[in-house]
C-alpha positions in Angstrom: 18.4 3.4 5.4 15.1 5.3 5.8 12.2 3.6 4.0 9.2 5.6 2.7 5.7 4.1 2.8 3.0 5.9 0.9 -0.6 5.3 -0.2 -1.4 6.1 -3.9 -4.6 6.2 -5.8 -5.1 4.5 -9.1 -7.9 5.3 -11.5 -9.4 4.0 -14.7 -7.3 1.4 -16.4 -4.9 1.2 -13.5 -7.6 -0.4 -11.4 -7.2 -4.2 -11.5 -9.9 -6.1 -13.6 -11.2 -7.9 -10.5 -12.1 -4.5 -8.9 -13.4 -3.0 -12.2 -15.7 -6.0 -12.5 -17.2 -5.0 -9.1 -17.8 -1.4 -10.4 -14.7 0.2 -8.8 -13.4 3.1 -10.8 -10.5 3.8 -8.3 -8.4 1.8 -5.9 -5.5 2.5 -3.5 -2.1 0.8 -3.3 0.7 0.9 -0.8 4.1 1.9 -2.1 7.4 1.1 -0.4 10.1 3.3 -1.7 8.0 4.0 -4.7 7.3 0.4 -5.6 3.8 -1.2 -5.1 3.6 -3.8 -2.3 0.7 -6.2 -2.1 -2.7 -5.9 -3.6 -4.9 -3.0 -4.6 -7.5 -2.0 -2.0 -11.1 -0.9 -2.7 -10.9 1.7 0.1 -8.4 4.2 1.2 -8.9 3.1 4.8 -7.9 -0.4 4.0 -4.7 0.9 2.2 -4.0 3.1 5.3 -4.2 0.1 7.6 -1.8 -1.8 5.3 0.5 1.2 5.3 0.5 1.3 9.1 1.4 -2.4 9.2 4.3 -1.9 6.8 5.5 1.0 9.0 5.3 -1.1 12.1 7.2 -4.0 10.4 9.9 -1.7 9.2 10.3 -0.1 12.7 10.6 -3.6 14.2 13.2 -4.6 11.6 15.1 -1.4 12.2 15.2 -1.8 16.0 16.3 -5.5 15.6 19.2 -4.4 13.4 20.3 -1.8 16.0 20.5 -4.4 18.8 
């Protein structure tokens, strides 16, 4: 099965209260097959790093299942 890992932006009321309290009006989340995984990030770069980690983990799991 091919998994899809994306980064999505959330704005306004979609931003968690903890980030809104810090003045954030937008945040980024990682989606695995359309479902949010983990926390919301204050920067797109942080979310991209998390996305890359998910992709590496999924590649590792996929290669383990082949062997």
